[in-house]
C-alpha positions as CSV (number, residue, x, y, z in Angstrom):
1,M,0.0,0.0,0.0
2,S,1.4,3.4,-0.9
3,L,1.6,5.8,2.0
4,L,1.1,9.6,2.1
5,L,2.9,9.9,5.4
6,E,4.5,7.7,8.1
7,T,6.1,8.4,11.5
8,R,8.1,5.9,13.5
9,E,8.4,6.5,17.3
10,L,8.4,10.2,16.5
11,S,9.1,12.6,19.5
12,R,9.8,16.3,19.7
13,R,10.8,18.1,22.8
14,F,11.1,21.9,23.4
15,G,13.2,22.1,26.5
16,S,11.3,20.2,29.2
17,I,8.1,20.1,27.2
18,E,7.3,16.9,25.3
19,A,5.2,18.1,22.4
20,L,5.2,14.7,20.7
21,T,5.9,11.4,22.4
22,G,6.5,8.2,20.4
23,V,4.0,8.8,17.7
24,S,3.9,5.9,15.2
25,V,1.3,6.2,12.4
26,R,0.9,5.2,8.8
27,V,-1.6,7.1,6.6
28,A,-2.7,6.4,3.1
29,P,-3.4,9.1,0.5
30,G,-6.9,10.7,0.9
31,A,-8.7,13.2,3.0
32,I,-7.3,13.1,6.6
33,G,-8.7,14.8,9.6
34,L,-6.2,15.9,12.2
35,I,-8.0,16.2,15.6
36,G,-6.9,17.2,19.0
37,P,-7.4,19.9,21.6
38,N,-5.0,22.9,22.0
39,G,-1.6,21.6,23.0
40,A,-2.3,18.1,21.5
41,G,0.7,18.4,19.2
42,K,-1.1,18.9,15.9
43,T,1.0,21.9,14.8
44,T,4.3,20.3,16.0
45,L,3.4,17.2,14.0
46,L,2.8,19.2,10.8
47,R,6.0,21.2,11.3
48,V,8.0,18.0,11.6
49,L,6.3,16.4,8.6
50,L,7.2,19.5,6.5
51,G,10.8,19.5,7.7
52,L,10.4,22.9,9.4
53,V,11.5,21.6,12.8
54,P,13.6,18.5,13.4
55,A,12.5,15.4,15.4
56,S,14.1,14.9,18.7
57,S,14.0,11.2,18.1
58,G,12.3,8.8,15.7
59,S,11.6,9.6,12.0
60,A,8.9,11.0,9.7
61,Y,8.3,10.5,6.0
62,V,6.0,12.3,3.5
63,F,5.7,11.0,-0.1
64,E,8.2,8.4,1.1
65,R,10.8,11.1,1.6
66,D,12.6,11.7,4.9
67,A,11.2,14.9,6.4
68,G,14.5,15.5,8.3
69,L,16.6,15.4,5.1
70,E,14.3,16.3,2.3
71,G,12.0,19.0,3.7
72,I,12.4,21.3,0.7
73,R,11.4,18.6,-1.7
74,I,8.4,17.8,0.4
75,R,7.3,21.4,0.7
76,E,7.5,21.8,-3.1
77,R,4.5,19.5,-3.3
78,V,2.4,21.0,-0.5
79,G,-0.1,23.8,-0.4
80,Y,-0.9,25.4,3.0
81,M,-4.0,27.4,4.0
82,P,-3.2,29.0,7.4
83,E,-5.8,29.7,10.1
84,H,-4.6,33.3,10.7
85,D,-4.8,36.1,8.1
86,C,-1.8,36.1,5.9
87,L,-3.1,38.3,3.1
88,D,-1.7,41.6,1.8
89,P,-4.6,44.1,2.0
90,H,-3.0,46.3,-0.6
91,M,-3.1,43.6,-3.3
92,T,-6.0,42.4,-5.4
93,G,-7.1,38.8,-5.0
94,I,-5.8,37.9,-8.5
95,G,-2.5,39.7,-7.8
96,F,-1.9,38.0,-4.5
97,V,-2.7,34.5,-5.8
98,A,-0.6,34.9,-8.9
99,Y,2.3,36.2,-6.7
100,M,2.0,33.0,-4.5
101,G,2.1,31.0,-7.7
102,R,5.4,32.7,-8.6
103,V,6.6,31.9,-5.1
104,G,5.6,28.3,-5.8
105,G,7.9,28.2,-8.9
106,L,5.4,29.0,-11.7
107,P,6.4,31.3,-14.6
108,K,4.6,34.7,-14.6
109,E,2.1,33.9,-17.3
110,A,1.4,30.4,-16.0
111,A,1.0,31.8,-12.4
112,F,-1.7,34.3,-13.6
113,Q,-3.5,31.6,-15.6
114,R,-3.6,29.3,-12.6
115,A,-4.6,32.1,-10.3
116,H,-7.7,32.8,-12.5
117,E,-8.6,29.0,-12.5
118,V,-8.3,28.5,-8.7
119,L,-10.1,31.8,-7.9
120,Q,-12.9,30.7,-10.2
121,F,-13.1,27.4,-8.4
122,A,-13.1,29.1,-5.1
123,G,-16.1,31.2,-6.1
124,L,-14.4,34.6,-6.5
125,R,-15.3,36.0,-9.9
126,E,-15.3,39.8,-10.4
127,E,-14.3,40.1,-6.8
128,R,-10.8,38.8,-7.7
129,Y,-10.0,42.3,-9.1
130,R,-10.9,44.1,-5.9
131,L,-8.4,45.0,-3.1
132,I,-8.2,42.3,-0.4
133,S,-8.8,45.1,2.2
134,E,-12.4,45.2,0.9
135,Y,-13.0,41.5,1.3
136,S,-15.4,39.9,3.8
137,V,-14.2,37.1,6.1
138,G,-15.7,34.5,3.7
139,M,-13.9,36.0,0.7
140,R,-10.6,36.1,2.6
141,Q,-11.0,32.4,3.4
142,R,-11.6,31.6,-0.3
143,V,-8.5,33.6,-1.3
144,K,-6.4,31.6,1.2
145,L,-7.8,28.4,-0.2
146,A,-7.0,29.6,-3.8
147,Q,-3.4,30.5,-2.9
148,A,-2.9,27.0,-1.4
149,L,-4.0,25.4,-4.7
150,V,-2.3,27.7,-7.2
151,H,0.8,25.6,-7.8
152,D,-1.2,22.4,-8.1
153,P,0.2,20.6,-5.0
154,S,-0.1,16.9,-4.3
155,L,-1.1,17.6,-0.6
156,I,-3.0,20.6,0.8
157,I,-2.9,21.3,4.5
158,L,-5.9,23.3,5.8
159,D,-5.8,24.9,9.3
160,E,-9.3,25.7,10.5
161,P,-10.7,26.6,7.0
162,T,-14.2,27.4,8.2
163,A,-13.1,29.6,11.1
164,G,-15.2,32.8,11.4
165,L,-17.6,31.8,8.7
166,D,-21.4,32.1,9.0
167,P,-23.5,28.9,8.3
168,A,-23.9,29.6,4.6
169,G,-20.2,30.4,4.3
170,R,-19.2,27.3,6.2
171,D,-21.4,25.1,3.9
172,G,-19.9,26.7,0.9
173,M,-16.3,26.0,2.1
174,L,-17.1,22.4,3.0
175,T,-18.6,21.9,-0.5
176,L,-15.3,23.1,-2.0
177,L,-13.3,20.8,0.3
178,R,-15.5,17.8,-0.5
179,T,-14.9,18.5,-4.2
180,L,-11.1,18.6,-3.7
181,A,-11.2,15.5,-1.5
182,G,-12.8,13.6,-4.4
183,R,-10.2,14.5,-7.0
184,P,-7.7,11.7,-7.7
185,G,-4.0,12.3,-7.1
186,R,-4.5,14.9,-4.4
187,S,-4.5,14.4,-0.6
188,M,-5.7,16.7,2.1
189,I,-4.9,17.2,5.8
190,L,-7.7,19.1,7.6
191,S,-6.8,20.3,11.0
192,T,-9.8,21.7,12.9
193,H,-11.6,21.8,16.2
194,L,-15.0,21.4,14.4
195,L,-15.4,17.7,14.4
196,G,-18.5,18.0,12.1
197,D,-16.2,19.3,9.4
198,I,-14.1,16.2,9.7
199,E,-17.1,14.0,9.3
200,T,-18.3,16.0,6.3
201,V,-15.0,15.9,4.4
202,C,-12.6,13.3,5.5
203,D,-12.3,9.5,5.1
204,Q,-9.4,9.1,7.5
205,V,-8.6,10.5,10.9
206,V,-5.5,11.0,13.1
207,M,-6.3,11.8,16.8
208,L,-3.7,13.3,19.1
209,N,-3.9,14.3,22.8
210,L,-1.1,15.5,25.1
211,G,1.5,14.7,22.4
212,R,0.4,11.1,22.0
213,L,-1.5,9.2,19.3
214,L,-5.0,8.3,20.4
215,A,-6.2,6.6,17.2
216,A,-5.7,6.6,13.5
217,G,-7.4,4.9,10.6
218,R,-10.4,5.0,8.3
219,L,-13.2,7.1,9.8
220,D,-16.0,4.6,9.1
221,E,-14.1,1.8,10.9
222,L,-13.2,4.0,13.9
223,K,-16.7,5.3,14.3
224,A,-18.1,1.8,14.4
225,G,-19.2,0.7,17.9
226,G,-17.6,-2.1,19.9
227,A,-17.0,-5.3,17.9
228,G,-20.4,-6.6,16.9
229,E,-22.4,-4.1,19.0
230,L,-26.0,-3.5,18.0
231,V,-28.3,-0.5,18.7
232,V,-32.0,-1.0,18.8
233,R,-34.6,1.7,18.8
234,T,-38.1,0.9,19.9
235,K,-41.6,2.5,19.7
236,G,-42.4,3.5,23.3
237,D,-40.8,2.3,26.5
238,P,-37.8,-0.1,25.8
239,T,-37.6,-1.3,29.4
240,P,-39.7,-4.5,28.9
241,L,-37.4,-5.4,26.1
242,V,-34.4,-5.0,28.4
243,A,-35.8,-7.6,30.8
244,A,-36.7,-10.0,28.0
245,L,-33.2,-9.8,26.6
246,E,-31.7,-10.4,30.0
247,R,-33.7,-13.6,30.3
248,R,-31.9,-14.7,27.1
249,G,-28.5,-13.8,28.5
250,I,-28.2,-10.6,26.4
251,H,-27.0,-7.8,28.6
252,A,-28.3,-4.5,27.2
253,R,-27.6,-1.0,28.4
254,L,-30.2,1.7,28.0
255,E,-29.1,5.1,26.6
256,G,-32.0,7.4,26.3
257,L,-34.6,5.4,24.1
258,E,-31.9,3.2,22.6
259,L,-30.6,-0.2,23.6
260,R,-27.0,-1.1,23.0
261,F,-25.5,-4.6,23.4
262,P,-23.1,-7.0,21.8
263,G,-24.7,-8.8,18.9
264,P,-26.0,-12.2,20.1
265,A,-24.3,-15.3,18.7
266,G,-27.5,-16.4,17.0
267,G,-27.9,-13.1,15.2
268,T,-31.0,-10.8,15.5
269,R,-33.5,-13.6,15.7
270,S,-33.3,-13.8,19.5
271,V,-33.8,-10.0,19.7
272,F,-37.0,-10.1,17.7
273,E,-38.2,-13.1,19.8
274,A,-37.5,-11.0,22.9
275,A,-39.4,-8.1,21.4
276,R,-42.4,-10.4,20.6
277,D,-42.4,-11.8,24.1
278,S,-42.3,-8.4,25.7
279,G,-44.8,-6.8,23.4
280,T,-42.2,-4.3,22.2
281,Q,-42.2,-2.9,18.7
282,I,-38.8,-2.5,17.1
283,R,-38.4,0.5,14.9
284,S,-34.8,-0.1,13.8
285,I,-31.9,-2.4,14.5
286,G,-28.3,-2.2,13.2
287,P,-24.7,-1.8,14.1
288,S,-23.7,1.0,16.5
289,V,-22.1,3.9,14.9
290,R,-20.6,6.8,16.9
291,T,-20.1,10.4,15.9
292,V,-16.5,11.7,15.7
293,E,-17.2,13.7,18.8
294,E,-18.3,10.6,20.8
295,L,-15.3,8.7,19.6
296,F,-12.9,11.5,20.5
297,L,-14.4,12.0,23.9
298,K,-14.3,8.2,24.6
299,L,-10.6,8.1,23.8
300,V,-9.4,11.4,25.3
301,Q,-11.0,11.1,28.7
302,P,-9.0,8.0,29.8
303,A,-5.8,9.6,28.5
304,E,-6.4,12.8,30.5
305,A,-7.2,10.8,33.6
306,S,-4.0,8.7,33.5
């Protein structure tokens, strides 16, 4: 399997502070959500992967290149959309994005052509000729996205791309990111506190807390409940079904109006028999699936308590 990035026992210390501790992860190309609270080590991990700061121990690879030795070669293939404002208010949108294309190595004519293309994609049409100082927050975010794409990178890194946007602006940005995530040959790392953005855009996730890796893998697999766990929703009070399941040796826990329990060895037949015996109507039955937020909280709370 080809890998987008890989770390092996990666650690990074700043004096007495351990920003990353023994992080080992292998990530395939695709749309990756990077999750963690402030101080989790997300920014440090990205800086090490880009070769901007060296690892204290261990190793990191991007595009199968050693980040400690080939940082420039890695960064040539990366586009970056920062969280904080990095725009020159005295330039037009087209002028700024074309300038960033030149910084990325494009000839002048090609830089302007690409700038028009990516600004069109980002939804800035006639606005591209206005001064950035006249832009709204949403327009500034779109210009930042365009400059990250102008040199046609293999990997784009997005730091809080929906920050400060109203609901309509957030939906518009997420639509753009979903489109990018679906294009072959390009990968994305989305670093955000908004876990709903991760669920909307990403197919993989890397979770960090206190400098340590909590989990990594495909989002659909990580969101799945405990092995073989089922969730049942009933019409009306589910309590009689709980008792009927207990009589069959199935230990269910009640969460609101839902029942959750390990799938019985005999499949769902015994569940429907228990529902019949208890006079309970089952509305739905299927595998338990958690939200990203539920998964994150489940993982982070034991780590903080230890």
